[in-house]
C-alpha positions as CSV (number, residue, x, y, z in Angstrom):
1,M,-25.3,46.1,10.3
2,L,-24.0,49.4,9.3
3,V,-20.4,50.3,10.4
4,S,-19.0,53.7,9.4
5,D,-15.5,53.2,10.8
6,W,-14.2,49.7,10.3
7,K,-10.8,50.6,11.7
8,T,-12.3,51.4,15.0
9,F,-14.8,48.7,14.8
10,V,-12.4,45.8,14.0
11,S,-9.9,47.0,16.5
12,G,-12.7,47.5,19.4
13,L,-14.1,43.9,18.8
14,F,-11.1,41.7,17.8
15,G,-8.1,43.5,19.2
16,Y,-5.1,45.3,17.8
17,G,-4.0,44.0,14.3
18,A,-6.5,41.2,14.3
19,R,-6.1,39.0,11.1
20,F,-8.7,37.1,9.5
21,N,-8.9,33.5,10.2
22,T,-11.6,30.9,10.6
23,G,-10.2,29.2,13.9
24,L,-10.9,30.5,17.3
25,A,-13.2,33.5,17.7
26,Y,-12.5,35.9,20.5
27,N,-13.8,38.9,22.5
28,L,-17.3,37.7,22.0
29,S,-18.7,39.6,25.0
30,E,-17.9,42.7,23.1
31,V,-19.3,41.4,20.0
32,A,-22.6,40.5,21.8
33,Q,-22.7,43.9,23.2
34,Q,-22.2,45.8,19.9
35,T,-24.7,43.5,18.0
36,R,-27.4,43.1,20.5
37,A,-29.9,45.1,18.3
38,S,-29.1,43.2,15.2
39,L,-28.2,39.6,16.5
40,G,-29.9,39.7,20.0
41,M,-27.7,36.8,21.2
42,S,-25.4,36.6,24.3
43,A,-21.8,35.9,24.0
44,L,-22.3,32.1,24.9
45,E,-25.1,31.9,22.3
46,I,-22.9,33.3,19.6
47,A,-20.0,30.9,20.7
48,E,-22.4,27.9,20.3
49,R,-24.3,28.9,17.3
50,L,-22.1,31.0,15.1
51,T,-18.5,29.7,15.7
52,L,-16.5,26.4,15.6
53,F,-16.5,26.2,19.4
54,P,-19.0,23.2,19.7
55,Y,-16.7,21.3,17.3
56,Y,-13.5,21.9,19.0
57,A,-15.1,21.4,22.5
58,K,-15.7,17.8,21.7
59,F,-12.1,17.2,21.8
60,C,-11.3,18.9,25.1
61,S,-11.3,17.9,28.7
62,R,-13.6,19.7,31.0
63,S,-11.0,22.2,32.2
64,L,-9.7,23.0,28.7
65,R,-13.3,23.6,27.5
66,R,-13.7,26.1,30.1
67,Q,-10.4,27.7,29.3
68,L,-11.2,27.8,25.7
69,L,-14.5,29.4,26.2
70,G,-13.0,32.0,28.6
71,R,-10.6,32.9,26.0
72,M,-13.4,33.5,23.5
73,M,-15.1,35.9,25.7
74,H,-12.3,38.5,25.8
75,W,-9.5,39.8,23.7
76,S,-7.2,37.2,22.1
77,L,-3.7,37.0,23.8
78,R,-0.8,37.1,21.3
79,H,0.8,34.0,22.7
80,Q,-1.7,31.2,23.3
81,R,-1.0,28.1,25.4
82,G,0.5,25.2,23.6
83,D,-2.5,22.9,24.0
84,V,-4.6,25.6,22.4
85,Q,-2.2,26.1,19.6
86,K,-2.3,22.4,18.8
87,L,-6.1,22.2,19.0
88,I,-7.2,25.2,16.9
89,Q,-6.1,25.5,13.3
90,R,-5.9,29.0,11.9
91,P,-6.1,28.9,8.2
92,H,-6.1,32.3,6.3
93,V,-8.5,30.9,3.8
94,I,-12.2,30.5,3.7
95,R,-14.2,28.0,1.9
96,Y,-17.7,27.8,0.4
97,C,-20.1,25.5,-1.7
98,C,-21.5,26.8,-5.0
99,S,-24.6,24.9,-4.4
100,C,-25.2,26.0,-1.0
101,A,-24.8,29.7,-2.2
102,D,-27.3,29.1,-4.9
103,E,-29.8,27.7,-2.5
104,D,-29.4,30.9,-0.4
105,R,-29.9,33.2,-3.4
106,S,-32.8,31.1,-4.7
107,S,-34.6,31.4,-1.4
108,G,-34.2,35.2,-1.4
109,R,-31.3,35.3,1.3
110,A,-28.0,36.8,1.0
111,A,-25.5,34.0,0.4
112,T,-23.3,33.5,3.6
113,W,-20.4,31.4,4.7
114,K,-21.3,28.1,6.3
115,R,-19.5,27.0,9.5
116,C,-19.3,23.3,8.4
117,H,-17.3,24.3,5.4
118,Q,-14.6,25.8,7.7
119,L,-13.9,22.8,9.7
120,P,-10.5,21.2,9.6
121,G,-10.1,18.7,6.9
122,V,-13.5,19.4,5.4
123,L,-12.9,19.7,1.5
124,V,-16.3,18.2,0.4
125,C,-19.6,19.8,1.2
126,P,-21.4,17.6,3.8
127,R,-24.8,18.6,2.2
128,H,-24.2,18.3,-1.4
129,G,-21.1,16.1,-1.6
130,V,-19.3,18.3,-4.1
131,W,-15.7,19.9,-3.8
132,L,-15.7,23.1,-1.9
133,F,-14.1,26.3,-3.3
134,E,-11.4,28.0,-1.5
135,H,-10.7,31.8,-1.2
136,P,-7.3,33.0,0.2
137,V,-7.8,35.9,2.5
138,N,-5.2,38.4,3.3
139,V,-7.3,41.1,4.9
140,P,-5.3,44.1,6.2
141,A,-5.8,45.0,9.9
142,Y,-8.9,47.3,10.5
143,S,-10.4,46.3,7.2
144,A,-13.9,44.8,6.8
145,W,-13.7,41.0,6.6
146,P,-15.1,39.6,3.3
147,T,-18.7,38.5,2.4
148,L,-19.4,35.8,-0.2
149,A,-20.2,38.7,-2.7
150,D,-16.6,39.8,-2.4
151,V,-15.1,36.5,-3.6
152,K,-13.2,37.1,-7.0
153,Q,-10.5,34.7,-7.1
154,A,-11.9,31.3,-5.6
155,V,-10.5,28.1,-6.8
156,P,-11.9,24.6,-6.4
157,V,-9.9,22.4,-3.9
158,E,-10.5,19.4,-6.0
159,F,-7.4,17.3,-6.6
160,D,-6.5,13.8,-7.9
161,V,-8.2,11.1,-5.6
162,S,-9.7,7.8,-6.1
163,E,-13.4,7.1,-5.7
164,S,-12.7,5.2,-2.4
165,E,-10.6,8.2,-1.1
166,Q,-13.2,10.8,-2.0
167,S,-15.9,8.7,-0.1
168,A,-13.6,8.7,3.0
169,I,-13.0,12.4,2.6
170,R,-16.7,13.0,2.4
171,R,-17.1,10.8,5.6
172,I,-14.8,13.2,7.3
173,G,-16.9,16.1,6.5
174,D,-20.1,14.3,7.5
175,L,-18.7,13.4,10.9
176,S,-17.2,16.8,11.6
177,A,-20.4,18.5,10.7
178,S,-22.4,16.3,13.0
179,L,-19.9,17.1,15.8
180,L,-20.3,20.7,15.2
181,C,-24.1,20.4,15.2
182,D,-24.1,18.2,18.4
183,T,-26.2,15.5,16.8
184,G,-25.1,12.7,19.1
185,S,-21.8,12.0,17.3
186,N,-18.8,11.4,19.4
187,A,-15.1,11.4,18.2
188,S,-13.8,9.7,21.3
189,P,-12.6,6.1,20.8
190,P,-15.2,3.7,22.2
191,G,-14.5,1.3,25.1
192,E,-11.8,1.6,27.8
193,G,-9.0,0.3,25.3
194,G,-9.0,3.6,23.3
195,W,-7.6,3.5,19.7
196,L,-5.4,0.7,20.6
197,E,-8.3,-1.5,21.1
198,L,-9.9,-0.6,17.8
199,A,-6.5,-1.3,16.1
200,R,-6.6,-4.7,17.8
201,N,-10.0,-5.3,16.5
202,C,-8.9,-4.4,13.0
203,G,-5.9,-6.7,13.1
204,Y,-3.0,-4.1,13.7
205,A,-2.0,-5.0,17.2
206,R,0.4,-7.8,17.9
207,G,0.1,-7.8,21.5
208,K,-1.0,-5.8,24.6
209,N,1.3,-2.8,23.9
210,T,2.7,-3.5,20.5
211,L,1.4,-2.2,17.2
212,E,1.8,-3.1,13.5
213,S,2.7,0.4,12.9
214,A,4.0,0.1,9.3
215,L,0.9,-1.6,8.1
216,L,-1.4,0.7,9.9
217,C,0.2,3.9,8.4
218,E,0.3,2.2,5.1
219,D,-3.5,1.4,5.1
220,L,-4.3,4.9,6.4
221,I,-2.5,6.6,3.6
222,H,-4.3,4.2,1.2
223,T,-7.7,5.1,2.8
224,F,-7.5,9.0,2.5
225,G,-4.8,9.4,-0.2
226,E,-1.4,10.8,0.1
227,N,-2.5,14.1,-1.6
228,Y,-5.3,14.7,1.0
229,L,-3.1,13.9,4.1
230,S,-0.2,16.1,2.6
231,R,-2.7,19.0,2.3
232,C,-3.7,18.6,5.8
233,N,-0.1,18.4,7.0
234,L,-0.9,15.0,8.5
235,L,1.0,12.6,6.1
236,P,2.7,10.1,8.5
237,S,6.4,9.6,7.9
238,G,8.9,7.6,10.0
239,R,8.3,5.0,12.6
240,Q,7.3,7.3,15.2
241,N,4.5,9.6,13.8
242,W,1.2,11.2,15.0
243,V,-0.7,7.9,14.0
244,V,1.5,5.7,16.1
245,G,1.5,8.2,19.0
246,R,-2.2,8.7,19.2
247,V,-3.1,5.0,18.8
248,L,-0.7,4.0,21.6
249,G,-1.6,7.0,23.7
250,T,1.8,8.6,23.9
251,Q,0.4,11.6,22.2
252,S,-2.5,12.8,24.5
253,A,-2.8,16.5,23.7
254,A,-6.2,17.6,22.6
255,A,-6.3,17.5,18.7
256,A,-9.3,17.6,16.3
257,L,-8.6,16.5,12.9
258,P,-6.2,13.7,13.8
259,E,-8.9,12.1,16.0
260,V,-11.6,12.4,13.3
261,L,-9.2,10.9,10.7
262,L,-8.7,7.9,13.1
263,W,-12.3,7.5,13.8
264,V,-13.3,7.4,10.0
265,F,-10.3,5.1,9.3
266,F,-11.2,2.5,11.9
267,E,-14.9,2.9,10.9
268,I,-14.0,2.0,7.3
269,R,-11.7,-0.7,8.1
270,G,-14.0,-2.5,10.4
271,S,-16.9,-2.4,8.0
272,A,-14.8,-3.2,4.8
273,S,-13.1,-6.3,6.3
274,G,-16.4,-8.2,6.5
275,E,-14.7,-10.7,8.9
276,H,-15.5,-11.3,12.5
277,W,-12.9,-11.4,15.2
278,P,-11.5,-15.0,15.5
279,V,-12.5,-17.0,18.6
280,C,-10.4,-19.7,20.3
281,P,-11.5,-23.2,19.5
282,N,-9.9,-24.6,22.8
283,R,-12.8,-26.2,24.5
284,Y,-10.7,-27.2,27.6
285,A,-9.3,-23.7,28.3
286,A,-10.5,-21.8,31.3
287,H,-11.7,-18.8,29.3
288,G,-14.7,-20.8,28.1
289,P,-16.2,-20.9,24.5
290,A,-16.4,-18.1,22.0
291,H,-13.4,-16.4,23.6
292,P,-11.8,-13.8,21.2
293,V,-8.1,-14.4,20.6
294,E,-5.7,-11.8,22.0
295,V,-3.5,-11.4,19.0
296,R,-4.4,-11.7,15.3
297,R,-1.9,-11.0,12.5
298,R,-3.0,-10.9,9.0
299,S,-1.0,-11.8,6.0
300,H,-2.9,-11.8,2.6
301,V,-5.9,-14.0,3.1
302,K,-4.7,-15.8,6.2
303,L,-5.1,-14.9,9.8
304,F,-2.4,-16.1,12.3
305,C,-4.1,-16.1,15.7
306,Y,-2.6,-16.5,19.2
307,C,-4.7,-16.9,22.4
308,R,-3.6,-16.4,26.0
309,C,-4.4,-20.0,26.8
310,G,-1.4,-21.0,24.7
311,M,-3.4,-22.1,21.5
312,S,-2.1,-20.9,18.0
313,F,-4.0,-21.5,14.8
314,V,-4.4,-20.2,11.3
315,K,-7.5,-19.6,9.4
316,K,-8.4,-18.1,6.1
317,V,-10.3,-14.8,5.9
318,G,-14.1,-15.6,5.7
319,D,-13.8,-19.3,6.8
320,D,-15.5,-20.6,9.9
321,D,-13.7,-20.9,13.1
322,A,-14.2,-24.7,12.8
323,D,-11.9,-24.7,9.7
324,S,-8.9,-23.5,11.8
325,A,-5.5,-25.3,11.3
326,I,-4.1,-25.6,15.0
327,S,-0.4,-25.6,15.2
328,V,-0.1,-25.3,19.0
329,Y,-2.7,-26.8,21.4
330,G,-1.8,-25.4,24.7
331,E,-1.5,-26.5,28.3
332,A,-5.2,-27.1,28.7
333,Y,-5.1,-29.7,26.0
334,A,-2.0,-31.3,27.4
335,A,-3.7,-31.6,30.9
336,E,-6.8,-33.2,29.4
337,A,-4.5,-35.7,27.5
338,V,-2.6,-36.6,30.6
339,R,-5.9,-37.0,32.6
340,L,-7.3,-39.4,29.9
341,A,-4.0,-41.4,30.0
342,S,-4.2,-41.7,33.7
343,D,-7.7,-43.0,33.1
344,G,-6.2,-45.9,31.2
345,L,-7.2,-44.8,27.7
346,S,-5.0,-45.8,24.8
347,G,-3.3,-43.4,22.5
348,A,-6.1,-43.9,19.8
349,E,-8.8,-43.4,22.3
350,I,-7.1,-40.1,23.5
351,A,-6.6,-39.0,20.0
352,R,-10.5,-39.5,19.2
353,S,-11.6,-37.9,22.4
354,L,-9.4,-34.7,21.7
355,G,-10.0,-34.8,18.0
356,V,-6.3,-34.9,17.0
357,S,-4.0,-37.4,15.5
358,E,-2.5,-40.1,17.5
359,T,1.0,-38.6,17.1
360,T,-0.3,-35.3,18.5
361,A,-2.1,-37.1,21.3
362,R,1.2,-38.7,22.4
363,N,3.1,-35.5,22.2
364,L,0.4,-33.9,24.3
365,T,0.7,-36.6,26.8
366,R,4.5,-36.2,27.0
367,G,4.0,-32.4,27.4
368,S,6.0,-31.5,24.4
369,Q,6.2,-27.8,24.2
370,R,5.8,-27.9,20.4
371,Y,2.3,-28.9,20.9
372,A,1.6,-27.9,24.5
373,R,3.1,-24.4,24.7
374,S,2.6,-22.6,28.1
375,S,0.0,-20.0,28.2
376,V,0.8,-16.3,28.0
377,E,0.0,-15.7,31.6
378,A,2.4,-18.6,32.8
379,T,5.2,-17.3,30.4
380,A,4.8,-13.8,31.7
381,A,4.9,-14.9,35.3
382,R,8.0,-17.0,34.8
383,A,9.8,-14.2,32.9
384,S,8.9,-11.5,35.5
385,S,9.8,-13.8,38.4
386,E,13.2,-14.5,36.9
387,W,13.8,-10.8,35.9
388,K,13.1,-9.6,39.5
389,A,15.4,-12.2,40.9
390,A,18.2,-11.3,38.5
391,V,17.9,-7.6,39.3
392,K,17.7,-8.1,43.0
393,S,21.0,-10.2,42.6
394,A,22.8,-7.8,40.4
395,G,21.4,-4.7,42.1
396,I,21.5,-2.8,38.8
397,V,18.9,-2.9,36.0
398,S,21.2,-1.9,33.2
399,V,23.6,-4.8,34.0
400,V,20.9,-7.3,34.0
401,Q,19.6,-5.8,30.5
402,K,23.0,-6.1,29.0
403,E,23.9,-9.5,30.2
404,R,20.6,-11.2,29.8
405,D,19.1,-9.6,26.8
406,G,16.8,-12.4,25.9
407,L,15.1,-12.3,29.4
408,Y,14.8,-8.5,29.1
409,R,13.1,-9.0,25.8
410,R,10.6,-11.6,27.2
411,V,9.8,-9.3,30.0
412,R,9.4,-6.2,27.9
413,R,6.9,-8.3,25.7
414,F,4.8,-10.1,28.2
415,D,5.0,-8.0,31.4
416,P,6.2,-4.4,30.8
417,E,4.8,-3.3,34.1
418,A,7.3,-5.6,36.0
419,L,10.0,-4.0,33.9
420,E,8.8,-0.4,34.9
421,S,8.5,-1.5,38.7
422,T,12.2,-2.5,38.8
423,R,13.4,0.5,37.2
424,K,11.5,2.7,39.6
425,G,12.5,0.6,42.5
């Protein structure tokens, strides 16, 4: 397309003082009008086929997607809304792959920039698996934006990473490119539990709303490398960071690269562990057989598992569930022991029936809490009932919280909804 006056052309298309960036395109209605002879595409077709809009739209709600598309049709506003600023990255650099450029030239085409190379966090070519080159762009206003032939000072973005880190970085590029091309990939966490459910399945959640945040952040840094995360300005620091916020759901603003990082991380952790989620061996519990335990904490090669029925056990990674070492049997075992005792069975017979030692059988019959701990539901119900009664008596939540700190901690752990209801009430 021949342009005689770039100053007028750039100002007319992209607004006054428009700087080069590979983020959100805008004023596409005018672009489609001016290029109808050369491109022959509508503004929507340009947005879908020539910009990064399909990629960013994957992380937007339906309303934000409409707003984003509406902004692209017209001149850019100087002050974007906060949700758009967090979603769209505007780097003043452009990246390319030498192998892709050589393929263009060998086929007789002019070497062009590729959309997939400009995606956030993509430093390895999704097609060839090689490090991209990066060209800093400080284009003055009203100047022609660069072509690949104009590149003179490009440098490779390669930096010191391990083989596993480079593999994870390449996976980021593959997933991002598939999101851009709309090949069925989805960056949203699967299931109703969101990222917290995935974290629980990978062994990072201690309870319903608790997270092994330090271990999670440590493993995420180990997966991608400190150099890569620092380059993306996403190196987690402190206890309350973007990783914890997005996994727990406290950070809900639309964001692209953080969601891709979490998806790749949990994908790698889930496949690399080679272990299935432990199931509760309690054959007397109401939840039935093959019930996945609610809490699993990993320490080196051991898994410490806790089920809602009250059973606790330890097993080694890779061992069968039958090899579990049970430390607490739960109320269901105790109820069965009491039933057998009422039928006139001796301690030895009860032990053989339950598959435990005679000492354990006697303790289960007596209801010893060391062997027959109450279920999580029963503990939560007692704690919340006691908490509500204490708040009703005192009339002020803060007073009960200060005077009965242990009760407050139990309610916060087992039934946080009851805590919130008394605060609102």
